[in-house]
Structures are given as C-alpha cells and as structure tokens.
C-alpha positions as CSV (number, residue, x, y, z in Angstrom):
1,M,1.0,23.8,34.6
2,K,-2.7,24.8,34.1
3,Q,-3.2,28.5,34.4
4,S,-6.1,29.9,36.4
5,L,-7.5,32.9,34.6
6,H,-10.7,34.7,34.9
7,L,-12.2,35.9,31.6
8,T,-15.2,38.0,31.1
9,D,-17.9,36.7,28.7
10,D,-16.8,39.2,26.1
11,E,-13.2,38.1,26.3
12,A,-14.0,34.4,26.2
13,E,-16.1,34.8,23.0
14,P,-13.9,34.8,19.9
15,P,-14.7,37.6,17.4
16,S,-16.4,35.4,14.8
17,A,-17.9,32.8,16.9
18,D,-21.5,33.6,15.8
19,N,-23.0,31.8,12.9
20,A,-22.9,34.9,10.7
21,L,-19.6,35.4,8.9
22,P,-18.0,38.7,9.9
23,Q,-18.0,41.5,7.4
24,G,-14.6,41.4,5.7
25,S,-11.8,42.6,8.0
26,T,-10.4,45.9,9.1
27,H,-7.3,45.3,7.1
28,E,-8.0,44.0,3.7
29,L,-5.3,45.8,1.8
30,P,-1.7,46.0,2.7
31,V,-0.9,49.0,4.9
32,S,2.5,49.6,6.5
33,Y,2.9,51.5,9.7
34,R,6.7,51.4,9.4
35,H,7.3,55.1,9.4
36,Q,5.0,55.5,12.4
37,L,6.5,52.7,14.4
38,F,10.1,52.7,13.3
39,P,10.8,56.3,12.2
40,H,14.6,56.2,12.8
41,V,15.4,53.0,11.0
42,S,17.2,53.6,7.7
43,D,16.2,51.8,4.5
44,T,19.6,50.0,4.6
45,E,18.8,48.6,8.0
46,W,15.2,47.8,7.2
47,N,16.1,45.9,4.0
48,D,18.8,43.8,5.8
49,W,17.3,40.5,6.9
50,H,19.9,40.1,9.5
51,W,18.9,43.4,11.1
52,Q,15.3,42.4,11.0
53,F,16.2,39.1,12.7
54,R,18.3,40.7,15.4
55,H,15.6,43.2,16.2
56,R,12.7,40.8,16.6
57,I,10.2,41.8,19.3
58,T,10.4,39.0,21.9
59,T,9.2,40.7,25.2
60,V,6.1,42.4,26.3
61,E,8.2,45.4,27.3
62,E,9.4,45.8,23.7
63,L,5.9,45.2,22.3
64,S,4.4,47.9,24.5
65,R,6.7,50.4,22.8
66,Y,4.8,49.8,19.5
67,L,1.3,48.7,20.5
68,P,-0.9,50.3,23.2
69,L,-1.3,47.7,25.9
70,S,-3.1,48.0,29.2
71,V,-1.5,46.8,32.4
72,R,-3.8,43.8,32.3
73,E,-2.9,43.0,28.7
74,R,0.8,43.3,29.5
75,T,0.4,41.0,32.5
76,R,-1.5,38.4,30.4
77,I,1.0,38.5,27.5
78,K,3.9,38.0,29.9
79,L,2.0,35.0,31.4
80,V,1.4,33.5,28.0
81,T,5.0,34.0,26.8
82,A,6.2,32.0,29.8
83,E,4.5,29.0,28.2
84,F,4.5,30.0,24.5
85,P,7.2,32.5,23.5
86,M,6.8,35.4,21.2
87,A,8.9,36.6,18.3
88,I,7.8,39.2,15.7
89,T,10.0,40.8,13.0
90,P,9.8,44.6,12.8
91,Y,8.6,44.2,9.2
92,Y,5.6,42.0,10.2
93,L,4.9,44.2,13.2
94,S,4.7,47.2,10.9
95,L,1.7,45.5,9.2
96,I,-0.4,45.7,12.4
97,N,-2.8,48.6,12.9
98,P,-1.8,49.7,16.4
99,A,-5.3,51.1,16.9
100,D,-7.1,47.9,16.2
101,A,-7.0,45.2,18.9
102,K,-8.7,42.7,16.5
103,D,-6.4,43.3,13.6
104,P,-6.0,40.0,11.7
105,I,-2.3,40.4,11.4
106,R,-2.0,41.0,15.1
107,R,-4.0,37.9,15.9
108,Q,-1.4,35.8,14.2
109,A,1.6,37.4,16.0
110,V,0.7,38.7,19.4
111,P,0.1,36.2,22.2
112,S,-3.5,35.8,23.4
113,V,-4.6,34.7,26.8
114,H,-6.8,32.1,25.2
115,E,-3.7,30.1,24.4
116,L,-3.7,29.1,28.1
117,T,-7.4,28.7,28.6
118,G,-8.3,26.3,25.8
119,E,-9.2,22.8,27.0
120,A,-8.8,21.0,23.6
121,G,-5.8,20.3,21.4
122,R,-2.8,18.1,21.5
123,E,1.0,18.7,21.5
124,D,1.6,16.7,18.3
125,P,-1.8,16.0,16.7
126,L,-0.3,14.8,13.4
127,E,1.8,12.2,15.3
128,E,5.0,13.3,13.6
129,H,7.2,11.7,16.2
130,S,5.6,8.3,15.6
131,H,6.4,8.6,11.9
132,S,10.0,9.7,12.4
133,V,12.3,7.1,10.9
134,V,15.5,8.9,12.0
135,P,15.6,12.1,14.1
136,G,14.2,15.0,12.1
137,L,12.9,12.9,9.2
138,V,9.2,12.0,9.0
139,H,8.3,9.3,6.4
140,R,4.5,9.1,6.3
141,Y,3.5,8.8,2.7
142,P,5.2,6.1,0.5
143,D,6.9,8.5,-2.0
144,R,7.4,11.6,0.2
145,A,9.5,12.5,3.3
146,L,9.7,15.6,5.5
147,M,13.0,16.9,6.7
148,V,12.8,19.2,9.7
149,L,16.1,21.0,9.8
150,T,15.5,23.6,12.6
151,D,12.9,24.9,14.9
152,I,14.0,28.5,14.5
153,C,11.6,31.0,12.9
154,P,11.8,34.7,12.6
155,M,8.2,34.9,13.8
156,L,6.4,32.5,16.1
157,C,2.9,32.2,14.6
158,R,0.3,31.7,17.2
159,H,-1.3,28.9,15.3
160,C,1.9,26.9,14.7
161,T,1.6,23.2,14.2
162,R,5.0,22.6,16.0
163,K,4.3,24.9,18.9
164,R,5.6,22.1,21.1
165,E,9.1,22.8,20.0
166,W,9.2,26.4,21.2
167,R,9.9,25.5,24.8
168,K,13.1,23.6,23.7
169,G,14.7,26.8,22.6
170,G,16.3,27.3,19.1
171,W,18.0,24.3,17.6
172,V,19.5,23.3,14.2
173,Q,20.1,19.8,13.2
174,N,23.8,19.1,13.2
175,S,25.8,17.6,10.3
176,T,25.6,14.0,11.7
177,R,21.8,14.1,11.9
178,V,21.4,15.7,8.5
179,K,23.7,12.9,7.1
180,A,21.5,10.3,8.8
181,M,18.4,11.8,7.1
182,V,20.1,11.9,3.7
183,D,21.4,8.3,4.1
184,Y,17.9,7.1,4.8
185,I,16.5,8.8,1.7
186,G,19.4,7.4,-0.4
187,R,18.6,3.8,0.6
188,T,14.8,4.3,0.2
189,P,14.2,4.4,-3.6
190,Q,10.5,4.9,-3.4
191,V,11.0,8.4,-1.9
192,R,11.0,10.8,-4.8
193,D,9.7,14.0,-3.2
194,I,11.4,15.8,-0.2
195,I,9.8,18.5,1.8
196,I,12.2,20.6,3.8
197,S,10.6,22.4,6.7
198,G,11.1,23.6,10.2
199,G,10.9,26.0,12.0
200,D,11.8,27.8,8.9
201,P,14.7,26.3,6.8
202,L,15.4,29.6,5.2
203,T,16.7,30.9,8.5
204,L,19.8,28.7,7.8
205,S,22.7,30.3,6.0
206,T,22.6,30.0,2.3
207,R,25.8,27.9,2.4
208,R,24.3,25.5,5.0
209,L,21.1,25.2,3.0
210,E,23.0,24.5,-0.2
211,E,24.9,21.7,1.5
212,V,21.6,20.0,2.2
213,L,20.2,20.6,-1.3
214,A,23.4,19.4,-3.0
215,A,23.3,16.1,-0.9
216,L,19.7,15.5,-1.9
217,R,20.3,16.3,-5.6
218,A,23.1,13.7,-5.6
219,I,20.4,11.0,-4.9
220,P,19.2,9.8,-8.3
221,H,15.6,9.0,-7.3
222,V,14.9,12.4,-5.6
223,E,12.9,14.1,-8.3
224,I,11.3,17.1,-6.4
225,I,12.4,19.2,-3.5
226,R,9.9,21.4,-1.8
227,I,10.7,24.1,0.8
228,G,8.1,25.1,3.4
229,T,8.8,28.6,4.5
230,R,6.9,31.7,5.7
231,L,9.8,34.1,5.1
232,P,8.2,35.7,2.0
233,V,5.4,36.7,4.4
234,V,7.2,37.7,7.6
235,L,10.7,38.5,6.4
236,P,10.7,39.0,2.6
237,Q,14.2,40.6,2.9
238,R,15.6,37.1,3.3
239,I,14.7,36.2,-0.3
240,D,17.7,37.9,-1.7
241,V,19.7,37.5,-4.9
242,E,22.3,35.2,-3.3
243,L,19.6,32.8,-2.0
244,C,17.7,32.8,-5.3
245,R,20.9,32.2,-7.4
246,M,21.7,29.2,-5.2
247,L,18.2,27.7,-5.4
248,S,18.2,28.0,-9.2
249,K,21.1,25.5,-9.3
250,Y,19.0,22.7,-7.8
251,S,15.8,22.8,-9.9
252,P,13.1,21.6,-9.7
253,I,12.4,23.3,-6.4
254,W,9.0,24.4,-5.2
255,V,8.4,26.8,-2.4
256,N,5.2,26.4,-0.4
257,T,4.7,29.6,1.5
258,H,2.0,30.7,3.9
259,F,0.0,33.9,3.3
260,N,-3.1,34.0,5.5
261,H,-4.5,37.4,4.8
262,P,-4.4,39.9,1.9
263,G,-2.9,42.5,4.2
264,E,0.3,40.4,4.1
265,I,0.8,40.6,0.4
266,T,2.8,43.9,0.4
267,P,5.0,45.1,-2.4
268,E,8.0,43.7,-0.5
269,A,6.4,40.3,-0.2
270,A,5.3,40.3,-3.9
271,A,8.8,41.2,-4.9
272,A,10.2,38.4,-2.9
273,C,7.9,35.9,-4.7
274,D,8.9,37.5,-8.0
275,R,12.6,36.9,-7.3
276,L,11.9,33.2,-6.5
277,L,9.9,32.8,-9.7
278,R,12.5,34.5,-11.9
279,A,15.0,32.0,-10.4
280,G,12.8,29.1,-11.7
281,V,11.3,28.3,-8.3
282,Q,7.6,27.7,-8.4
283,V,5.7,29.3,-5.5
284,N,2.5,27.8,-4.0
285,N,0.5,29.1,-1.0
286,Q,-0.8,27.1,1.9
287,S,-3.1,29.2,4.1
288,V,-4.6,28.1,7.3
289,L,-8.3,28.9,8.1
290,L,-8.2,31.0,11.2
291,R,-11.0,32.6,13.2
292,G,-11.0,36.3,13.0
293,V,-8.2,36.3,10.4
294,N,-9.5,34.9,7.2
295,D,-12.8,33.1,7.9
296,T,-15.0,35.0,5.4
297,V,-15.6,34.6,1.7
298,A,-14.6,38.2,1.1
299,T,-11.3,37.9,2.8
300,Q,-10.5,34.6,1.0
301,L,-11.4,36.0,-2.4
302,N,-9.3,39.0,-1.7
303,L,-6.4,36.8,-0.5
304,C,-6.5,34.4,-3.5
305,H,-6.9,37.2,-6.1
306,S,-3.9,39.0,-4.5
307,L,-1.9,35.8,-4.6
308,L,-2.6,35.3,-8.3
309,R,-1.6,38.9,-9.0
310,A,1.7,38.0,-7.4
311,M,1.9,34.9,-9.5
312,V,1.5,32.6,-6.5
313,R,-0.9,29.7,-6.8
314,P,-3.4,29.3,-4.0
315,Y,-2.7,25.6,-3.3
316,Y,-4.2,24.6,0.1
317,L,-6.6,26.0,2.6
318,F,-5.9,24.0,5.7
319,Q,-8.4,23.4,8.5
320,C,-6.3,24.6,11.5
321,D,-4.5,21.7,13.1
322,Q,-5.8,20.9,16.6
323,V,-2.7,21.9,18.4
324,R,-2.8,22.8,22.1
325,G,-2.9,26.5,22.6
326,T,-4.6,27.3,19.3
327,E,-8.3,26.5,20.1
328,H,-9.3,30.1,20.0
329,L,-8.3,30.3,16.3
330,W,-10.3,27.2,15.2
331,T,-13.3,27.4,12.9
332,P,-16.1,24.9,12.3
333,V,-15.6,22.8,9.2
334,E,-18.9,24.3,8.0
335,T,-17.2,27.7,7.8
336,G,-14.6,26.3,5.4
337,L,-17.2,24.6,3.2
338,R,-19.2,27.8,3.0
339,I,-16.1,29.7,2.0
340,I,-15.3,27.3,-0.8
341,E,-19.0,27.3,-1.9
342,G,-19.0,31.1,-1.8
343,M,-15.9,31.2,-4.0
344,R,-16.9,28.6,-6.6
345,G,-18.5,30.3,-9.6
346,H,-17.5,33.7,-8.5
347,T,-13.9,33.4,-9.5
348,S,-11.8,31.1,-11.7
349,G,-10.9,27.7,-10.5
350,L,-7.3,28.8,-10.4
351,A,-8.1,31.1,-7.5
352,I,-9.8,28.4,-5.4
353,P,-7.5,26.4,-3.0
354,N,-8.1,22.8,-2.0
355,Y,-9.7,22.8,1.4
356,V,-8.2,20.0,3.4
357,I,-8.0,18.5,6.8
358,D,-4.7,17.0,8.0
359,L,-6.1,14.1,9.9
360,P,-5.2,13.4,13.5
361,D,-2.8,10.5,14.3
362,G,-0.9,11.1,11.1
363,R,-3.4,9.6,8.7
364,G,-2.8,12.2,6.0
365,K,-4.8,14.9,4.3
366,I,-8.3,14.6,3.0
367,P,-10.0,17.1,0.7
368,L,-13.4,18.6,1.7
369,S,-15.8,20.1,-0.8
370,P,-19.4,21.3,-0.9
371,N,-21.8,18.7,-2.3
372,Y,-23.2,19.7,-5.7
373,V,-24.6,16.2,-6.5
374,I,-28.3,15.9,-5.4
375,S,-28.8,12.4,-6.7
376,H,-26.8,9.9,-8.7
377,T,-27.9,6.9,-10.7
378,K,-26.2,4.7,-13.3
379,H,-27.6,6.8,-16.1
380,E,-28.0,10.3,-14.7
381,L,-26.7,12.8,-12.1
382,T,-29.0,15.5,-10.7
383,V,-26.7,18.4,-9.7
384,R,-26.9,22.0,-8.6
385,N,-24.7,24.8,-9.8
386,Y,-23.2,27.7,-7.8
387,E,-26.4,29.7,-8.2
388,G,-28.6,26.8,-7.0
389,H,-30.0,25.9,-10.4
390,I,-30.8,22.2,-10.9
391,S,-29.5,20.4,-13.9
392,H,-29.6,16.8,-15.1
393,F,-26.5,15.3,-16.5
394,A,-26.6,12.2,-18.6
395,N,-24.0,9.8,-17.2
396,P,-22.0,8.5,-20.2
397,R,-21.6,4.7,-20.2
398,P,-18.4,3.2,-21.3
399,P,-18.4,2.4,-25.0
400,A,-18.6,-1.2,-26.1
401,V,-15.1,-2.5,-26.8
402,T,-14.6,-4.8,-29.7
403,R,-12.0,-7.4,-29.3
404,H,-11.0,-9.7,-32.1
405,R,-10.2,-13.2,-31.1
406,P,-8.1,-15.3,-33.4
407,V,-10.4,-17.9,-34.9
408,A,-9.3,-21.1,-36.5
409,P,-10.5,-21.9,-40.0
410,T,-13.4,-24.3,-40.2
411,T,-13.1,-27.7,-41.7
412,S,-14.3,-26.2,-45.0
413,G,-11.4,-23.9,-45.0
414,V,-13.6,-20.8,-44.6
415,I,-12.5,-18.3,-42.0
416,P,-15.6,-17.0,-40.2
417,V,-16.2,-13.4,-39.4
418,S,-14.4,-12.4,-36.2
419,E,-16.3,-12.7,-32.9
420,E,-17.2,-9.4,-31.3
421,V,-16.9,-9.1,-27.5
422,T,-18.6,-6.2,-25.8
423,D,-18.1,-4.9,-22.3
424,E,-21.3,-6.6,-21.4
425,N,-19.9,-9.9,-22.6
426,R,-16.6,-9.3,-20.8
427,T,-18.4,-8.6,-17.6
428,G,-20.2,-11.9,-18.1
429,V,-17.0,-14.0,-18.5
430,R,-15.1,-12.1,-15.8
431,P,-17.4,-11.6,-12.9
C-alpha cells in the first residue's frame, strides 16, 4: 500500500544531496553512550549475546526511552515499521549520539520516513530468486554458491538487500532444506566456494552452524567457505570462544563482515575480530556506500585505517543495491569514484577497497575505478597520477620468441642453422 506523506523541502532533501561532500561526520571515533542509556545493566548482562538479542529495541515506544523523539517522529516511525520492521541491539544503540538526529550510526538503524516515500527500487534487484537452484541456494557464478540459512538478524539495517524478507517474519531453513542445498553442492563439482549468509547465519546456535559446516567440509570439491555476517559490528558479544573454537575446525573459513563507519570499530568489535583471526579465520570487510553515513573521503579513510588497525582487510565498497525503501541512502556513482580517487595516493593500496556495483538482474559485480589513462597507443600510455601530474609510459612490446624447428639434413649431409621464428612471423602464419 502506497503511503501518503507530506514532507517539507528540508525533510525531503537528504543531508548530503548537494554536490559538495559533507565535512566528515559528527561521529568519526567510537563513542559509547552505554552508561548514559543503560545505567542499570551489569557487565555480565551486557556481555551476554543472548541478553543483547532478547533486549533488542523493536518498537517506537522502546526507542523513545533512549532517543528524544517528537510526536511526529514517533508517528512516522510507527508507520514505517508497519511496512519495514525495526530491530536494534542495545549495544549498537549505545553507539548512537542521542543528541544528533543525523548521526551516521542512527541512519543505519532507526527507520526513516523516506523508506516509504521513495519511488525507485525493487524488491529483489539482484534477482536472487531466479538464480535459486533449490530453496535457499543461489547459484549464479560457475564456481560459487550462496546458502541463505535464515532471515533473522539481531539488527535490521535500513539499507538491507533482503529487506523483502522482513515481512515474512523470522525463519530458519529446516534440516530437509539444508540437506537439499548440500546435496546440490555435492553433485555439482564445479562449485568450490560456498558463501553462507542470511539474515545473519551467526544467529544460529553454534551446534546448528557446525552441522552445516561439517556437511560442507565432507564434500571434497568444496575448497573455501565464507560466512557473511554483521555480528562483529552489531553484536560482537556473539563472537565468543566457543564459536571461534568450532570455526577453527573447518578451515579455511573466511568471514566477510560489514563495518560502514569508523564509529562502529569499538574496542569490543576489534576484540571480536581479533578472536576470529586467532582462530585462523580471515576477516574481510564489505562496506556499503551510504548517503550521510560514509560518503566522504575523510570518513572512508578513517574507516579503512581503523579496519587495518583491527587487522581487517577493506575488501569491497559496494554501491548501495537499489532495493525498494532504501533510495534515501543512495549516492551517485560519481561520489564513489571521487572517494576512491581521493584515497589513491594518500594511503596504501591495502587500505583501498574495490568499489563495485552488483548489477541488476543478477548479472554479477563489476569494479569501478577512476580513469588515470589519458591516451593509449600501441607504444605509449599517457597517464596522470593522484596529484594530476602527466607522465608518459613506454608500453613494452612482447619480446621476440625464438622457436627451433627440427630441420632435416640437406642432401650434402650438412645440418643447416636452425630457423628462427619471431612473434611477427608467428602472427603471419597464424592470422
């Protein structure tokens, strides 16, 4: 049902819609408001991931206990949550500055009325359903497959790609469906890389998750298992010793997590990543470019430097998927290109993620990069560096390759000198 809402010009204009990139953010370094917002919660409760999960903020009435909300804001949030539910862990809520309505952490967690007013976007822009070979298993690339084990997340990110699943309520794939996925992978030998995602698969019990990992590891051609999870960001307490000990048994496992802002890389989050690394689990980060959250060079540099200090590799910077209800968080592609260009040369290549678009209709990812090549001939490239200086780079040509052909002796019995064949010759005989 299309909602009818009246927005003022100021409300309808996202915070960084102008061409000038905003100046950093109000929340560049991790700050916790835990003791202000949750003064009576003990350390034991706070560090228990089950307590965090049970006490998620899911209603506007609960939210208004922690954040100052006007009557109009409460009305609008209630309207949005009827279409797109809300869930925020106390831990993640404690990272929001209650006095800042434009806090970048808040923009990822608290529903916005713009989720109902956007005209663009699709339910399933990546066409995951059309690439599902059995329920829950997406097989798009030849050697990789995606297992979606649940739609349950401790926090419902406002930019979620699978926002369409929220209205179905929480579900977990049953044993029969998981077996069907594993059976398909087992009889498809070209699949060597499995991505387990959700929802968030780490919301499953450690025992249940281990059953899936053990079944996958029993398939000889499965080389790599990747887990897509945002729990190091929104619920780092879940990355406990028991989980890490279990994961270490099924190496090689890679975790792709999802920090979007340096304010999320708290000591607790960094410690969670450290526990994974010490268990032999490599940790990459896949951030999403979001308007008003991380759409400046300064914020991205801060984010990527903070990730490296936590020994997490900045892997991808995704252009936000064009999901219905997320339009207010989209940025022009030019913003992403300017960010990458602003980072290149000002930090090491290790700190620069691959900026990619996941194409509509399930056509896969493509990388985007600023163009440093001004002209290009067979013999030379004219290029510019990060400071705009022009250079000329001689384009090496392939060396001539000498190939010795067996040559029969002449009638005089003299063996002639071997015939040399160059690349140019070869091109001539093999057009």
